[in-house]
The first five atom37 places (N, CA, C, CB, O) and aatype in JSON, in Angstrom:
{
  "aatype": [12, 5, 16, 15, 2, 1, 9, 10, 3, 3, 10, 0, 11, 19, 0, 7, 7, 0, 0, 15, 16, 9, 0, 7, 19, 11, 15, 6, 0, 6, 2, 10, 9, 1, 5, 5, 10, 5, 1, 10, 10, 0, 3, 0, 3, 10, 19, 15, 1, 6, 6, 13, 6, 19, 19, 11, 0, 10, 0, 16, 11, 0, 1, 16, 6, 5, 6, 11, 10, 16, 0, 1, 19, 11, 11, 10, 6, 0, 11, 10, 19, 0, 11, 11, 14, 0, 0, 11, 11, 15, 11, 14, 0, 11, 0, 11, 11, 16, 11, 11, 0],
  "atom_mask": [
    [1, 1, 1, 1, 1],
    [1, 1, 1, 1, 1],
    [1, 1, 1, 1, 1],
    [1, 1, 1, 1, 1],
    [1, 1, 1, 1, 1],
    [1, 1, 1, 1, 1],
    [1, 1, 1, 1, 1],
    [1, 1, 1, 1, 1],
    [1, 1, 1, 1, 1],
    [1, 1, 1, 1, 1],
    [1, 1, 1, 1, 1],
    [1, 1, 1, 1, 1],
    [1, 1, 1, 1, 1],
    [1, 1, 1, 1, 1],
    [1, 1, 1, 1, 1],
    [1, 1, 1, 0, 1],
    [1, 1, 1, 0, 1],
    [1, 1, 1, 1, 1],
    [1, 1, 1, 1, 1],
    [1, 1, 1, 1, 1],
    [1, 1, 1, 1, 1],
    [1, 1, 1, 1, 1],
    [1, 1, 1, 1, 1],
    [1, 1, 1, 0, 1],
    [1, 1, 1, 1, 1],
    [1, 1, 1, 1, 1],
    [1, 1, 1, 1, 1],
    [1, 1, 1, 1, 1],
    [1, 1, 1, 1, 1],
    [1, 1, 1, 1, 1],
    [1, 1, 1, 1, 1],
    [1, 1, 1, 1, 1],
    [1, 1, 1, 1, 1],
    [1, 1, 1, 1, 1],
    [1, 1, 1, 1, 1],
    [1, 1, 1, 1, 1],
    [1, 1, 1, 1, 1],
    [1, 1, 1, 1, 1],
    [1, 1, 1, 1, 1],
    [1, 1, 1, 1, 1],
    [1, 1, 1, 1, 1],
    [1, 1, 1, 1, 1],
    [1, 1, 1, 1, 1],
    [1, 1, 1, 1, 1],
    [1, 1, 1, 1, 1],
    [1, 1, 1, 1, 1],
    [1, 1, 1, 1, 1],
    [1, 1, 1, 1, 1],
    [1, 1, 1, 1, 1],
    [1, 1, 1, 1, 1],
    [1, 1, 1, 1, 1],
    [1, 1, 1, 1, 1],
    [1, 1, 1, 1, 1],
    [1, 1, 1, 1, 1],
    [1, 1, 1, 1, 1],
    [1, 1, 1, 1, 1],
    [1, 1, 1, 1, 1],
    [1, 1, 1, 1, 1],
    [1, 1, 1, 1, 1],
    [1, 1, 1, 1, 1],
    [1, 1, 1, 1, 1],
    [1, 1, 1, 1, 1],
    [1, 1, 1, 1, 1],
    [1, 1, 1, 1, 1],
    [1, 1, 1, 1, 1],
    [1, 1, 1, 1, 1],
    [1, 1, 1, 1, 1],
    [1, 1, 1, 1, 1],
    [1, 1, 1, 1, 1],
    [1, 1, 1, 1, 1],
    [1, 1, 1, 1, 1],
    [1, 1, 1, 1, 1],
    [1, 1, 1, 1, 1],
    [1, 1, 1, 1, 1],
    [1, 1, 1, 1, 1],
    [1, 1, 1, 1, 1],
    [1, 1, 1, 1, 1],
    [1, 1, 1, 1, 1],
    [1, 1, 1, 1, 1],
    [1, 1, 1, 1, 1],
    [1, 1, 1, 1, 1],
    [1, 1, 1, 1, 1],
    [1, 1, 1, 1, 1],
    [1, 1, 1, 1, 1],
    [1, 1, 1, 1, 1],
    [1, 1, 1, 1, 1],
    [1, 1, 1, 1, 1],
    [1, 1, 1, 1, 1],
    [1, 1, 1, 1, 1],
    [1, 1, 1, 1, 1],
    [1, 1, 1, 1, 1],
    [1, 1, 1, 1, 1],
    [1, 1, 1, 1, 1],
    [1, 1, 1, 1, 1],
    [1, 1, 1, 1, 1],
    [1, 1, 1, 1, 1],
    [1, 1, 1, 1, 1],
    [1, 1, 1, 1, 1],
    [1, 1, 1, 1, 1],
    [1, 1, 1, 1, 1],
    [1, 1, 1, 1, 1]
  ],
  "atom_positions": [
    [[-64.47, 106.63, 60.67], [-63.26, 106.39, 61.23], [-63.2, 106.25, 63.16], [-62.37, 107.66, 60.59], [-62.7, 105.55, 64.04]],
    [[-64.23, 107.64, 62.95], [-64.96, 107.81, 64.76], [-65.7, 106.16, 64.71], [-66.71, 109.58, 65.04], [-65.78, 105.27, 65.55]],
    [[-65.97, 106.25, 63.89], [-67.11, 104.52, 64.1], [-66.41, 103.27, 64.76], [-67.63, 103.7, 62.31], [-66.83, 102.72, 65.77]],
    [[-65.12, 102.84, 63.94], [-64.27, 102.54, 64.35], [-64.14, 101.88, 65.05], [-63.9, 103.05, 64.52], [-64.52, 100.81, 65.53]],
    [[-63.15, 103.07, 65.13], [-62.59, 103.85, 66.85], [-63.19, 102.77, 68.16], [-63.62, 105.92, 67.2], [-62.69, 101.88, 68.84]],
    [[-64.5, 103.4, 68.05], [-65.8, 103.57, 68.64], [-66.28, 101.49, 69.02], [-67.03, 104.67, 67.13], [-66.73, 100.86, 69.98]],
    [[-65.98, 101.27, 68.09], [-66.09, 99.33, 68.19], [-65.01, 99.29, 68.69], [-66.18, 98.16, 66.76], [-65.12, 99.31, 69.91]],
    [[-63.81, 99.23, 68.28], [-62.95, 98.52, 68.81], [-62.57, 99.1, 70.09], [-61.95, 98.34, 67.98], [-61.61, 98.56, 70.64]],
    [[-63.22, 100.3, 70.84], [-63.34, 100.38, 72.02], [-64.22, 99.26, 72.58], [-63.73, 101.59, 72.28], [-63.8, 98.52, 73.47]],
    [[-65.33, 99.16, 72.09], [-65.91, 98.43, 72.89], [-65.55, 97.2, 72.96], [-66.97, 98.5, 72.73], [-65.76, 96.5, 73.95]],
    [[-64.86, 96.74, 71.69], [-64.43, 95.2, 72.15], [-63.51, 95.1, 72.94], [-64.0, 94.34, 71.18], [-63.4, 94.12, 73.67]],
    [[-62.58, 96.22, 72.94], [-61.06, 96.08, 73.72], [-62.01, 95.86, 75.49], [-59.64, 98.12, 73.49], [-61.54, 95.18, 76.4]],
    [[-63.25, 96.57, 75.55], [-63.59, 96.58, 76.27], [-63.94, 95.21, 77.07], [-64.17, 97.32, 75.98], [-63.36, 94.74, 78.05]],
    [[-64.77, 94.83, 76.55], [-65.34, 93.57, 76.09], [-64.5, 92.82, 76.13], [-65.89, 93.47, 74.93], [-64.64, 92.1, 77.12]],
    [[-63.44, 92.53, 75.43], [-62.58, 91.63, 75.79], [-62.04, 91.62, 77.17], [-61.65, 91.71, 74.97], [-62.16, 90.54, 77.74]],
    [[-61.34, 92.85, 78.02], [-60.99, 93.19, 79.15], [-62.36, 92.49, 80.52], [0.0, 0.0, 0.0], [-62.34, 91.91, 81.61]],
    [[-63.34, 92.98, 79.6], [-63.97, 92.1, 80.8], [-63.92, 90.84, 81.32], [0.0, 0.0, 0.0], [-63.98, 90.37, 82.46]],
    [[-63.77, 90.31, 79.94], [-64.27, 88.9, 79.8], [-63.37, 88.05, 80.69], [-64.22, 88.38, 78.24], [-63.61, 87.13, 81.47]],
    [[-61.84, 88.92, 80.16], [-60.45, 88.27, 80.3], [-60.54, 88.46, 82.1], [-58.93, 89.27, 79.29], [-60.08, 87.68, 82.94]],
    [[-61.15, 89.51, 82.29], [-61.63, 89.51, 84.27], [-62.37, 88.56, 84.74], [-62.6, 90.74, 84.87], [-62.29, 88.11, 85.89]],
    [[-63.09, 88.21, 83.91], [-64.32, 87.69, 84.27], [-63.93, 86.25, 84.38], [-65.5, 88.01, 83.26], [-64.09, 85.71, 85.48]],
    [[-63.38, 85.48, 83.26], [-62.09, 84.49, 83.51], [-61.29, 84.44, 84.53], [-61.2, 84.62, 82.67], [-61.42, 83.28, 84.93]],
    [[-60.72, 84.84, 85.03], [-59.26, 85.03, 86.56], [-60.6, 84.73, 87.64], [-58.1, 87.42, 86.95], [-60.7, 83.92, 88.56]],
    [[-61.32, 85.49, 87.23], [-62.03, 85.65, 89.0], [-62.83, 83.76, 89.04], [0.0, 0.0, 0.0], [-63.3, 83.3, 90.08]],
    [[-62.81, 83.09, 87.89], [-63.73, 81.64, 87.46], [-63.01, 80.78, 87.78], [-64.15, 81.3, 85.99], [-63.26, 79.61, 88.08]],
    [[-61.73, 81.55, 87.7], [-60.51, 80.64, 87.55], [-59.63, 80.59, 89.23], [-59.4, 81.44, 86.12], [-58.74, 79.82, 89.61]],
    [[-60.31, 81.71, 89.96], [-60.1, 81.62, 90.94], [-60.45, 80.91, 92.16], [-60.13, 82.3, 90.94], [-59.86, 80.32, 93.06]],
    [[-62.06, 81.28, 91.7], [-63.16, 80.48, 92.44], [-62.75, 79.0, 92.24], [-64.74, 80.79, 91.82], [-62.35, 78.25, 93.13]],
    [[-62.89, 78.73, 91.14], [-62.57, 77.22, 90.51], [-61.86, 76.75, 91.36], [-61.84, 77.03, 89.15], [-62.34, 75.93, 92.16]],
    [[-60.3, 77.2, 91.43], [-59.29, 76.74, 92.41], [-59.49, 76.91, 93.95], [-58.1, 77.42, 92.1], [-58.72, 76.17, 94.57]],
    [[-60.28, 77.63, 94.73], [-60.75, 78.11, 95.93], [-61.33, 76.77, 96.16], [-61.71, 79.45, 95.96], [-60.96, 76.04, 97.08]],
    [[-62.78, 76.28, 94.83], [-63.42, 75.18, 95.26], [-63.1, 74.02, 95.43], [-64.14, 75.04, 94.77], [-63.51, 73.31, 96.34]],
    [[-62.18, 73.66, 94.41], [-60.39, 72.24, 94.51], [-60.24, 72.38, 95.56], [-58.58, 72.44, 93.73], [-60.94, 71.79, 96.37]],
    [[-59.25, 73.24, 95.92], [-58.31, 73.08, 96.91], [-59.54, 72.94, 98.35], [-57.05, 74.58, 96.89], [-59.02, 72.19, 99.18]],
    [[-60.68, 73.31, 98.75], [-61.22, 73.4, 99.42], [-61.97, 71.51, 99.84], [-61.88, 74.63, 98.93], [-62.18, 71.03, 100.95]],
    [[-62.09, 71.18, 99.12], [-62.54, 69.48, 98.38], [-61.84, 68.73, 98.57], [-62.65, 69.17, 96.96], [-62.07, 67.62, 99.05]],
    [[-60.53, 69.28, 98.14], [-59.3, 68.03, 98.13], [-58.37, 68.37, 99.99], [-57.75, 68.48, 96.2], [-57.31, 67.86, 100.36]],
    [[-59.15, 69.22, 100.66], [-58.8, 69.01, 102.46], [-60.08, 68.8, 102.67], [-58.1, 70.4, 103.56], [-60.22, 68.16, 103.72]],
    [[-61.05, 69.03, 102.18], [-61.65, 67.77, 102.79], [-62.3, 66.4, 103.08], [-61.91, 67.93, 102.98], [-63.03, 65.87, 103.92]],
    [[-61.6, 66.07, 101.84], [-60.79, 64.67, 101.03], [-60.08, 64.47, 102.35], [-59.54, 64.94, 99.37], [-60.31, 63.81, 103.36]],
    [[-59.0, 65.42, 101.91], [-58.06, 65.26, 102.79], [-58.04, 64.15, 104.18], [-57.99, 66.51, 103.15], [-57.5, 63.07, 104.45]],
    [[-59.3, 65.45, 105.1], [-59.49, 65.36, 106.49], [-60.31, 63.83, 106.49], [-60.4, 66.8, 107.15], [-59.98, 62.82, 107.12]],
    [[-61.38, 63.98, 105.66], [-61.98, 62.46, 105.57], [-61.59, 61.27, 105.41], [-62.62, 62.31, 104.85], [-62.4, 60.39, 105.67]],
    [[-60.27, 60.9, 104.94], [-59.43, 60.16, 104.6], [-58.8, 60.28, 105.97], [-58.72, 60.47, 103.33], [-58.5, 59.09, 105.91]],
    [[-58.32, 60.65, 107.15], [-57.31, 60.61, 108.64], [-56.51, 60.73, 107.84], [-57.09, 59.36, 109.82], [-56.78, 59.69, 107.24]],
    [[-55.69, 61.15, 107.28], [-53.95, 61.76, 107.13], [-53.41, 62.39, 107.5], [-53.43, 62.18, 106.38], [-53.64, 63.59, 107.34]],
    [[-52.22, 61.84, 108.34], [-51.31, 62.53, 108.65], [-50.92, 64.03, 108.21], [-50.54, 61.8, 108.42], [-50.89, 64.04, 106.98]],
    [[-50.61, 65.35, 108.77], [-49.92, 66.63, 108.44], [-48.5, 65.99, 108.42], [-50.16, 67.99, 109.59], [-47.98, 64.96, 108.86]],
    [[-47.85, 67.76, 107.23], [-46.35, 67.03, 107.1], [-45.46, 66.62, 108.54], [-45.34, 68.16, 106.23], [-44.71, 65.75, 108.99]],
    [[-46.12, 67.93, 108.89], [-45.5, 68.41, 110.67], [-45.87, 67.25, 111.53], [-46.4, 70.02, 111.53], [-45.04, 67.12, 112.43]],
    [[-46.62, 66.54, 111.57], [-46.5, 65.13, 112.16], [-46.06, 64.19, 112.1], [-47.06, 64.68, 112.24], [-45.65, 63.52, 113.04]],
    [[-46.03, 63.86, 110.67], [-45.07, 62.9, 110.61], [-43.56, 63.36, 110.35], [-45.49, 62.01, 109.61], [-42.62, 62.61, 110.12]],
    [[-43.55, 64.09, 110.41], [-41.91, 64.56, 110.56], [-41.49, 64.72, 111.9], [-41.56, 66.0, 109.89], [-40.32, 64.89, 112.25]],
    [[-42.38, 64.67, 112.59], [-42.24, 64.45, 114.9], [-42.77, 62.95, 114.72], [-43.93, 65.84, 116.5], [-43.6, 63.2, 115.6]],
    [[-43.01, 61.83, 114.44], [-43.05, 60.85, 114.09], [-42.03, 60.09, 114.04], [-43.51, 60.91, 113.31], [-41.57, 59.24, 114.8]],
    [[-41.59, 60.69, 112.61], [-39.69, 59.58, 112.07], [-39.17, 60.05, 112.58], [-38.7, 59.42, 110.62], [-38.18, 59.32, 112.62]],
    [[-38.67, 61.83, 113.84], [-38.26, 61.78, 114.24], [-38.27, 61.08, 115.6], [-38.14, 62.47, 113.91], [-37.27, 60.39, 115.77]],
    [[-39.09, 61.06, 116.56], [-39.16, 59.07, 117.32], [-38.74, 58.67, 116.83], [-40.18, 57.98, 117.51], [-37.6, 58.98, 116.48]],
    [[-39.28, 57.83, 116.52], [-38.66, 56.36, 115.57], [-37.57, 56.34, 115.41], [-39.03, 56.08, 114.19], [-37.17, 55.19, 115.63]],
    [[-36.51, 57.21, 115.04], [-35.24, 57.26, 114.57], [-34.28, 57.4, 116.15], [-35.12, 58.66, 113.37], [-33.57, 56.63, 116.79]],
    [[-34.63, 58.51, 116.28], [-34.57, 58.08, 118.01], [-34.6, 56.35, 118.58], [-36.12, 58.82, 118.74], [-33.68, 55.56, 118.79]],
    [[-35.9, 56.21, 118.7], [-35.95, 55.04, 119.88], [-35.69, 53.99, 118.75], [-37.61, 54.8, 120.95], [-36.44, 53.02, 118.83]],
    [[-34.76, 53.96, 117.7], [-33.67, 53.57, 116.72], [-32.7, 53.34, 117.16], [-33.36, 54.3, 115.86], [-32.2, 52.23, 117.36]],
    [[-32.19, 54.55, 117.4], [-31.01, 54.31, 118.64], [-30.46, 54.54, 119.21], [-30.38, 54.04, 118.79], [-29.29, 54.9, 119.2]],
    [[-31.61, 54.3, 120.31], [-31.81, 53.71, 121.56], [-31.62, 52.49, 121.41], [-32.97, 53.92, 122.15], [-30.43, 52.23, 121.52]],
    [[-32.24, 51.62, 121.22], [-32.38, 50.37, 120.97], [-31.3, 49.93, 120.13], [-33.59, 50.13, 120.46], [-31.23, 48.7, 120.19]],
    [[-30.34, 50.49, 119.28], [-29.3, 49.83, 118.98], [-28.25, 49.94, 120.28], [-28.8, 50.36, 117.63], [-27.46, 49.09, 120.69]],
    [[-28.42, 50.82, 120.61], [-26.98, 51.26, 121.14], [-27.62, 49.97, 122.89], [-26.66, 53.87, 121.4], [-26.74, 49.68, 123.71]],
    [[-28.95, 49.5, 123.09], [-29.46, 49.14, 124.49], [-28.15, 47.66, 123.68], [-31.84, 48.9, 125.02], [-27.0, 47.39, 124.03]],
    [[-28.98, 47.06, 122.59], [-28.31, 45.58, 122.27], [-26.69, 45.83, 121.98], [-29.1, 44.79, 120.76], [-26.06, 44.78, 122.05]],
    [[-26.01, 46.83, 121.7], [-24.9, 46.63, 122.05], [-24.13, 46.78, 123.46], [-24.49, 47.2, 121.3], [-22.91, 46.94, 123.48]],
    [[-24.7, 46.72, 124.33], [-24.72, 46.63, 126.24], [-25.41, 46.03, 126.09], [-25.03, 47.68, 127.45], [-25.51, 45.9, 124.87]],
    [[-26.19, 45.38, 126.64], [-26.72, 43.69, 126.51], [-25.4, 42.57, 125.93], [-28.22, 43.62, 125.11], [-25.21, 41.51, 126.54]],
    [[-24.62, 42.92, 124.78], [-24.11, 41.81, 123.45], [-22.62, 41.86, 124.64], [-23.9, 42.66, 121.08], [-21.96, 40.87, 124.97]],
    [[-22.4, 43.27, 125.09], [-20.85, 43.54, 125.91], [-21.5, 42.86, 127.74], [-20.22, 46.02, 125.9], [-20.64, 42.17, 128.29]],
    [[-22.11, 42.94, 128.12], [-22.23, 42.85, 129.92], [-22.81, 41.24, 129.29], [-23.72, 44.33, 131.21], [-22.68, 40.56, 130.31]],
    [[-23.32, 40.35, 128.3], [-23.24, 39.04, 128.39], [-21.87, 38.32, 128.2], [-24.12, 38.61, 127.52], [-21.33, 37.34, 128.72]],
    [[-21.51, 39.38, 127.06], [-19.44, 38.37, 126.87], [-18.64, 38.9, 128.83], [-17.6, 39.97, 124.6], [-17.61, 38.61, 129.45]],
    [[-19.45, 39.46, 129.01], [-18.42, 39.68, 130.52], [-19.41, 38.42, 131.32], [-18.51, 41.84, 131.58], [-18.6, 37.62, 131.78]],
    [[-20.55, 38.05, 131.57], [-20.63, 37.4, 132.66], [-19.9, 35.88, 131.58], [-22.44, 37.44, 133.51], [-19.29, 35.04, 132.25]],
    [[-20.0, 35.65, 130.13], [-19.09, 34.71, 129.77], [-18.23, 34.66, 130.11], [-18.83, 34.56, 128.94], [-18.11, 33.58, 130.69]],
    [[-16.86, 35.56, 130.17], [-16.01, 35.71, 130.71], [-16.21, 35.65, 132.31], [-15.57, 36.69, 130.16], [-15.25, 34.95, 132.64]],
    [[-16.85, 35.95, 133.44], [-16.84, 35.6, 134.01], [-16.73, 34.23, 135.05], [-17.15, 36.1, 133.76], [-16.05, 33.82, 135.99]],
    [[-17.93, 33.81, 134.16], [-18.35, 31.66, 134.92], [-17.57, 31.32, 134.91], [-19.18, 30.29, 134.3], [-16.97, 31.15, 133.85]],
    [[-17.09, 30.99, 136.07], [-15.87, 29.74, 135.6], [-16.31, 28.02, 135.57], [-14.49, 29.82, 136.91], [-17.28, 27.43, 136.05]],
    [[-15.43, 27.66, 134.99], [-16.16, 26.0, 134.23], [-16.94, 25.93, 135.64], [-14.76, 24.15, 133.77], [-16.89, 26.46, 136.75]],
    [[-17.85, 24.77, 134.76], [-18.9, 23.92, 135.79], [-18.4, 23.31, 135.97], [-20.04, 23.36, 135.66], [-17.51, 22.78, 135.31]],
    [[-19.0, 23.01, 137.58], [-18.45, 22.55, 138.43], [-19.4, 21.09, 138.35], [-18.38, 23.52, 139.67], [-20.52, 21.35, 137.92]],
    [[-19.23, 19.78, 138.63], [-20.12, 18.62, 138.4], [-20.8, 18.59, 140.42], [-18.88, 16.84, 137.62], [-20.16, 17.85, 141.17]],
    [[-21.37, 18.98, 140.71], [-22.84, 19.08, 141.68], [-23.06, 17.81, 142.36], [-24.32, 19.38, 140.75], [-23.87, 17.25, 141.62]],
    [[-22.8, 16.99, 143.36], [-23.73, 16.54, 143.65], [-24.71, 16.57, 144.17], [-23.59, 16.15, 143.82], [-25.11, 17.72, 144.36]],
    [[-25.5, 15.59, 144.6], [-26.88, 15.45, 144.85], [-27.74, 15.75, 146.55], [-27.01, 13.95, 144.38], [-27.38, 15.3, 147.64]],
    [[-28.73, 16.47, 146.32], [-28.67, 17.2, 147.44], [-29.27, 16.13, 148.59], [-29.49, 18.63, 147.23], [-30.41, 15.72, 148.32]],
    [[-28.67, 15.6, 149.85], [-29.01, 14.33, 150.57], [-30.07, 14.5, 150.97], [-28.26, 13.89, 151.58], [-30.14, 15.55, 151.61]],
    [[-31.53, 13.63, 150.88], [-32.31, 13.61, 151.37], [-31.84, 13.36, 152.35], [-33.07, 13.17, 151.0], [-30.84, 12.76, 152.75]],
    [[-33.36, 14.31, 153.1], [-33.39, 14.19, 154.76], [-34.49, 13.54, 154.89], [-33.44, 15.51, 155.69], [-35.46, 13.56, 154.13]],
    [[-34.28, 12.63, 156.4], [-35.14, 11.26, 156.56], [-36.39, 12.12, 157.94], [-33.77, 9.46, 157.34], [-36.23, 12.5, 159.1]],
    [[-37.5, 12.09, 157.04], [-38.47, 11.76, 157.93], [-39.49, 11.22, 159.19], [-38.53, 11.69, 157.64], [-40.48, 10.53, 158.94]],
    [[-39.12, 11.6, 160.54], [-39.56, 10.75, 161.33], [-40.66, 10.49, 161.54], [-39.23, 10.85, 162.15], [-41.52, 11.36, 161.67]],
    [[-41.0, 8.51, 161.66], [-42.58, 8.36, 161.61], [-43.11, 8.31, 163.08], [-43.07, 6.94, 160.79], [-42.42, 7.79, 163.96]],
    [[-44.45, 8.9, 163.35], [-44.47, 8.96, 164.61], [-45.23, 7.34, 165.4], [-45.29, 10.42, 164.85], [-45.33, 7.24, 166.62]]
  ]
}
C-alpha cells in the first residue's frame, strides 16, 4: 500500500514539475514572439497608435478650418459680385504724340 502511494506521489510531483516547466516554456515563447513582433514593427517603420491619433486630430482640425475658409471665401465673392456695378464701356485711351527732333 505504501508503495502505491509513493508511486502516486512521485507521479504527482513529476506531473507538477512538468506543468511548471510547460508554463515556463509558454511564458518564454510568448516573450520571444512579442520581441520578434516588436522588432518587425519597428523595422516596418509603422507609427504608434498615439502618433496616429495625434495626426488624425490634426487632419480633422485642418479639414474643419479649410471648410470654414471655403465658406468665408464664397461669402466674400458673393459680396464682391453684389457690389460690382454694371460694366461700363470704356473709351480707348488716347495715344500721346511724341515730338520728333
